[in-house]
C-alpha positions as CSV (number, residue, x, y, z in Angstrom):
1,X,-8.4,47.3,-3.0
2,X,-11.9,48.8,-3.0
3,X,-14.3,48.3,-0.1
4,X,-15.9,45.6,-2.2
5,X,-12.6,43.8,-2.7
6,X,-12.0,43.7,1.0
7,X,-14.9,41.3,1.3
8,X,-15.2,39.6,-2.1
9,X,-11.5,38.7,-2.7
10,X,-10.9,36.8,0.6
11,X,-14.3,35.1,0.2
12,X,-13.5,34.0,-3.3
13,X,-10.0,32.7,-2.3
14,X,-11.5,30.9,0.7
15,X,-14.1,29.1,-1.6
16,X,-11.3,28.1,-4.0
17,X,-9.2,26.7,-1.1
18,X,-12.2,24.6,0.1
19,X,-12.6,23.1,-3.4
20,X,-9.0,22.2,-3.4
21,X,-9.3,20.7,0.1
22,X,-12.2,18.5,-1.2
23,X,-10.0,17.3,-4.1
24,X,-7.3,16.4,-1.6
25,X,-9.9,14.5,0.4
26,X,-10.9,12.6,-2.7
27,X,-7.2,11.9,-3.3
28,X,-6.8,10.4,0.2
29,X,-9.9,8.2,-0.4
30,X,-8.5,6.9,-3.7
31,X,-5.1,6.5,-2.1
32,X,-6.9,4.2,0.5
33,X,-8.5,2.2,-2.3
34,X,-5.1,2.0,-4.0
35,X,-3.5,0.6,-0.9
36,X,-6.3,-1.8,0.0
37,X,-6.4,-3.3,-3.6
38,X,-2.6,-3.6,-3.6
39,X,-2.5,-1.4,-6.7
40,X,0.2,1.0,-5.7
41,X,3.1,-0.7,-7.5
42,X,1.3,-1.3,-10.8
43,X,2.9,1.8,-12.5
44,X,6.6,1.4,-12.2
45,X,7.7,4.7,-13.8
46,X,7.2,8.3,-12.8
47,X,6.3,10.5,-15.8
48,X,4.8,13.7,-14.4
49,X,3.5,14.9,-17.8
50,X,3.2,12.0,-20.3
51,X,2.0,9.6,-17.5
52,X,-1.3,11.4,-17.5
53,X,-2.3,9.4,-20.6
54,X,-2.9,5.7,-19.8
55,X,-1.9,2.9,-22.3
56,X,-4.4,3.1,-25.2
57,X,-3.3,0.3,-27.5
58,X,-2.8,-3.4,-26.7
59,X,0.9,-3.0,-27.4
60,X,1.1,-0.2,-24.8
61,X,-0.8,-2.3,-22.3
62,X,1.5,-5.2,-22.8
63,X,4.6,-3.0,-22.3
64,X,3.2,-1.6,-19.0
65,X,2.4,-5.2,-17.9
66,X,5.9,-6.3,-18.9
67,X,7.4,-3.6,-16.7
68,X,5.2,-4.7,-13.8
69,X,6.3,-8.3,-14.3
70,X,9.9,-7.4,-13.6
71,X,9.2,-6.3,-9.9
72,X,9.1,-8.6,-6.9
73,X,5.4,-8.0,-6.1
74,X,4.5,-9.7,-9.4
75,X,7.1,-12.4,-9.3
76,X,6.4,-13.5,-5.6
77,X,2.7,-12.7,-5.2
78,X,0.9,-12.0,-8.4
79,X,2.7,-14.3,-10.8
80,X,0.3,-15.6,-13.5
81,X,-2.2,-12.7,-13.2
82,X,-4.1,-11.9,-16.3
83,X,-3.9,-8.7,-18.3
84,X,-7.4,-7.7,-17.2
85,X,-6.4,-8.2,-13.5
86,X,-3.4,-6.0,-14.1
87,X,-5.6,-3.3,-15.8
88,X,-7.8,-3.2,-12.6
89,X,-4.8,-2.4,-10.3
90,X,-3.3,-0.1,-12.9
91,X,-6.6,1.8,-13.1
92,X,-6.6,2.7,-9.4
93,X,-3.0,3.9,-9.3
94,X,-3.5,5.9,-12.5
95,X,-6.6,7.6,-11.1
96,X,-4.7,8.4,-7.9
97,X,-1.8,10.0,-9.8
98,X,-4.2,11.8,-12.2
99,X,-6.0,13.4,-9.3
100,X,-2.6,14.6,-8.0
101,X,-2.0,16.3,-11.3
102,X,-5.6,17.8,-11.3
103,X,-5.0,19.2,-7.8
104,X,-1.7,20.7,-8.9
105,X,-3.4,22.6,-11.7
106,X,-6.5,23.4,-9.7
107,X,-4.2,25.1,-7.1
108,X,-1.4,26.7,-9.2
109,X,-3.5,28.3,-12.0
110,X,-6.1,30.1,-9.7
111,X,-3.3,31.1,-7.4
112,X,-1.4,32.8,-10.2
113,X,-4.6,34.5,-11.4
114,X,-5.3,35.8,-7.9
115,X,-1.7,37.0,-7.6
116,X,-1.9,38.7,-11.0
117,X,-5.1,40.5,-10.1
118,X,-3.5,41.5,-6.7
119,X,-6.4,39.9,-4.9
120,X,-4.3,38.0,-2.3
121,X,-4.6,39.8,1.1
122,X,-1.3,40.9,2.8
123,X,0.3,38.0,4.7
124,X,-1.4,35.2,2.8
125,X,0.8,35.0,-0.3
126,X,3.6,33.1,1.5
127,X,1.0,30.6,2.9
128,X,-0.4,29.8,-0.5
129,X,3.2,29.4,-2.0
130,X,4.1,27.1,0.9
131,X,0.9,25.0,0.3
132,X,1.8,24.7,-3.4
133,X,5.4,23.7,-2.6
134,X,4.1,21.1,-0.1
135,X,1.8,19.7,-2.9
136,X,4.8,19.4,-5.2
137,X,6.8,17.7,-2.4
138,X,3.9,15.3,-1.9
139,X,4.2,14.1,-5.5
140,X,7.9,13.4,-4.9
141,X,7.1,11.7,-1.5
142,X,4.6,9.4,-3.4
143,X,7.2,8.4,-5.9
144,X,9.8,7.9,-3.1
145,X,7.2,5.6,-1.4
146,X,6.7,3.6,-4.7
147,X,10.4,3.1,-5.3
148,X,10.7,1.3,-1.9
149,X,8.6,-1.5,-3.4
150,X,10.1,-1.8,-6.8
151,X,13.4,-3.7,-6.2
152,X,13.8,-5.8,-3.1
153,X,10.4,-5.7,-1.2
154,X,7.0,-6.9,-2.4
155,X,5.3,-3.9,-1.0
156,X,6.1,-0.3,-0.1
157,X,7.8,0.8,3.1
158,X,5.1,1.4,5.7
159,X,7.2,4.3,7.1
160,X,7.1,6.0,3.7
161,X,3.3,5.3,3.4
162,X,2.8,7.0,6.7
163,X,4.8,10.1,5.6
164,X,2.7,10.2,2.4
165,X,-0.7,10.0,4.2
166,X,0.2,12.4,6.9
167,X,1.6,15.0,4.4
168,X,-1.7,14.8,2.4
169,X,-3.8,15.3,5.6
170,X,-1.5,18.2,6.7
171,X,-2.0,19.9,3.3
172,X,-5.8,19.4,3.6
173,X,-5.7,20.9,7.1
174,X,-3.6,23.8,5.9
175,X,-6.0,24.5,3.1
176,X,-9.0,24.5,5.5
177,X,-7.3,26.6,8.2
178,X,-6.3,29.2,5.6
179,X,-9.8,29.3,4.1
180,X,-11.3,29.8,7.6
181,X,-8.9,32.7,8.2
182,X,-9.9,34.3,4.9
183,X,-13.6,33.8,5.7
184,X,-13.1,35.7,9.0
185,X,-11.2,38.4,7.0
186,X,-14.1,38.7,4.6
187,X,-16.5,39.3,7.5
188,X,-14.3,41.7,9.4
189,X,-11.5,43.5,7.5
190,X,-9.6,43.8,10.8
191,X,-9.8,40.1,11.7
192,X,-6.5,38.5,12.7
193,X,-5.5,35.0,11.7
194,X,-6.5,32.3,14.3
195,X,-3.7,31.1,16.7
196,X,-3.1,27.4,17.3
197,X,-3.7,27.1,21.1
198,X,-1.5,24.7,23.1
199,X,-4.4,22.3,23.9
200,X,-5.6,22.3,20.3
201,X,-2.0,21.5,19.2
202,X,-1.9,18.6,21.7
203,X,-5.2,17.2,20.4
204,X,-3.9,17.4,16.8
205,X,-0.7,15.7,17.8
206,X,-2.6,12.9,19.5
207,X,-4.7,12.6,16.3
208,X,-1.5,12.6,14.2
209,X,-0.1,9.7,16.2
210,X,-3.3,7.8,15.7
211,X,-3.2,8.5,12.0
212,X,0.5,7.4,11.8
213,X,-0.4,4.1,13.4
214,X,-3.4,3.8,11.1
215,X,-0.9,4.1,8.1
216,X,1.4,1.5,9.8
217,X,-1.6,-0.8,10.2
218,X,-2.4,-0.5,6.5
219,X,1.2,-0.8,5.3
220,X,1.9,-3.9,7.4
221,X,-1.5,-5.5,6.8
222,X,-1.7,-5.5,10.6
223,X,-5.5,-5.3,10.5
224,X,-5.6,-9.0,9.6
225,X,-3.9,-10.3,12.7
226,X,-7.1,-10.2,14.7
227,X,-10.8,-10.0,13.8
228,X,-12.1,-9.9,17.3
229,X,-12.9,-6.9,19.5
230,X,-12.2,-5.7,22.2
231,X,-9.8,-8.6,22.9
232,X,-7.3,-9.6,20.2
233,X,-7.6,-13.4,19.7
234,X,-8.8,-13.8,23.4
235,X,-6.1,-11.6,24.8
236,X,-6.0,-8.0,25.8
237,X,-2.3,-7.7,24.8
238,X,-2.0,-10.0,21.8
239,X,0.3,-13.0,21.8
240,X,2.8,-13.2,18.9
241,X,4.6,-9.9,19.5
242,X,8.3,-10.2,18.6
243,X,10.2,-8.2,21.2
244,X,13.7,-9.1,19.8
245,X,14.3,-5.7,18.1
246,X,14.6,-2.2,19.6
247,X,11.5,-0.6,21.2
248,X,10.9,1.7,18.2
249,X,11.3,-1.2,15.7
250,X,8.9,-3.4,17.6
251,X,6.3,-0.5,18.2
252,X,6.4,0.6,14.6
253,X,7.0,-2.7,12.7
254,X,5.4,-5.6,14.7
255,X,1.9,-6.2,13.2
256,X,0.4,-7.3,16.5
257,X,1.8,-4.4,18.5
258,X,1.0,-1.8,15.8
259,X,-2.6,-3.1,15.6
260,X,-2.9,-3.1,19.4
261,X,-1.5,0.5,19.7
262,X,-3.8,1.8,16.9
263,X,-6.8,0.1,18.6
264,X,-6.2,1.6,22.1
265,X,-4.5,5.0,21.4
266,X,-7.8,5.7,19.5
267,X,-9.5,6.3,22.8
268,X,-6.9,8.8,24.0
269,X,-7.1,10.7,20.7
270,X,-10.9,10.6,20.8
271,X,-10.9,11.9,24.4
272,X,-8.7,14.8,23.4
273,X,-10.8,15.6,20.3
274,X,-14.1,15.6,22.3
275,X,-12.5,18.1,24.7
276,X,-11.4,20.2,21.7
277,X,-15.0,20.1,20.4
278,X,-16.1,21.5,23.8
279,X,-13.7,24.3,23.4
280,X,-15.0,25.1,19.9
281,X,-18.5,25.1,21.3
282,X,-17.5,27.5,24.1
283,X,-16.0,29.7,21.4
284,X,-19.5,29.9,19.9
285,X,-18.8,27.5,17.0
286,X,-21.4,24.8,17.5
287,X,-21.0,23.5,13.9
288,X,-17.3,22.6,14.5
289,X,-18.2,20.9,17.8
290,X,-21.0,18.8,16.3
291,X,-18.9,17.9,13.2
292,X,-16.0,16.8,15.3
293,X,-18.0,14.7,17.8
294,X,-20.0,13.0,15.0
295,X,-16.8,12.3,13.0
296,X,-15.0,10.8,16.0
297,X,-17.9,8.6,17.0
298,X,-18.4,7.4,13.5
299,X,-14.7,6.7,13.0
300,X,-14.5,4.5,16.2
301,X,-17.5,2.5,15.1
302,X,-16.1,2.1,11.6
303,X,-12.7,1.0,13.0
304,X,-14.4,-1.7,15.1
305,X,-16.6,-2.8,12.2
306,X,-13.5,-3.0,9.9
307,X,-11.7,-5.3,12.3
308,X,-14.6,-7.7,13.0
309,X,-15.5,-8.1,9.3
310,X,-11.9,-9.2,8.6
311,X,-11.1,-5.9,6.8
312,X,-14.1,-5.7,4.4
313,X,-12.9,-3.4,1.6
314,X,-15.9,-0.9,1.7
315,X,-15.6,-0.5,5.4
316,X,-11.8,-0.1,5.3
317,X,-12.1,2.6,2.6
318,X,-14.8,4.3,4.6
319,X,-12.6,4.2,7.7
320,X,-9.8,6.0,5.8
321,X,-12.3,8.5,4.4
322,X,-13.9,9.3,7.8
323,X,-10.3,9.6,9.2
324,X,-9.8,12.5,6.8
325,X,-13.1,14.0,7.8
326,X,-11.9,13.8,11.4
327,X,-8.8,15.8,10.4
328,X,-11.0,18.4,8.7
329,X,-13.4,18.7,11.7
330,X,-10.5,18.9,14.1
331,X,-8.9,21.7,12.1
332,X,-12.2,23.6,12.1
333,X,-12.5,23.2,15.9
334,X,-8.9,24.1,16.6
335,X,-9.3,27.2,14.4
336,X,-12.5,28.2,16.2
337,X,-10.9,27.8,19.6
338,X,-8.0,29.9,18.5
339,X,-9.9,32.8,17.0
340,X,-9.6,36.2,18.5
341,X,-12.9,38.0,18.2
342,X,-12.6,41.1,16.0
């Protein structure tokens, strides 16, 4: 590498990773719309290559509709829906899968080019390969999730939905963290990758638990069990919880308890993230601190607004989008608090 390459190559790779992270963010938002419009089971086959082209003729549309009519969701919930109604839900699932393909290409092709040009700094090649592999795994997780709703159930497993969402956000966080490491390397050729400090890890775990319960809330339609705040139907601890199963089954599968936990764990996660923002500020990264505080505050207000409007679709989509922004800001703050000054 020339002296110029020491600065330009890491900066170029960092910019590319940020673009891919933005695409993953868009994917998460479309995934939220897909879930909220009950569109996720509209495409009953997984064709990684040919599936990129939607039905173009009336006969192709009728065949896709016929396949959908064979699954329990249609037979028990959507029986009698029109072709145009089917086309609406098909559209969102198709866009979601198409974005996945776009992200795969937008990551793999430049990565191969950077590798061919020998522009990838030492120690970063394995990270990029790992992120690419995670992206491929995420496609498989998505299909694994869809299959859970094609035969017996009328919806997908909320456990698989949570795995799918958390993997997407983990990939986005990994892209942002790696981009920040590379930006530091572009500024100082001797810069070391940031370390994940114990407190930052604890804050991210607290956020991960909150996101998992958010996915459970979405997957179980648990947001609909109460449209009042702060009390749930005039009770702090809602009535209607079925305690007959194991503790984990009740905590992860009872809509009342899942909603209750998502509602109140939010404050623990928020407190941890506010403290993380302070650490980023003391590490001289005010931008991360401001971004994280603003995102957390906005997210709590959106969560409350989503509940009291009876899950208004635009607010619910915004709630998922800002949730992803919280992850991005928390990653930035955790990175800032773990940077060793060169």
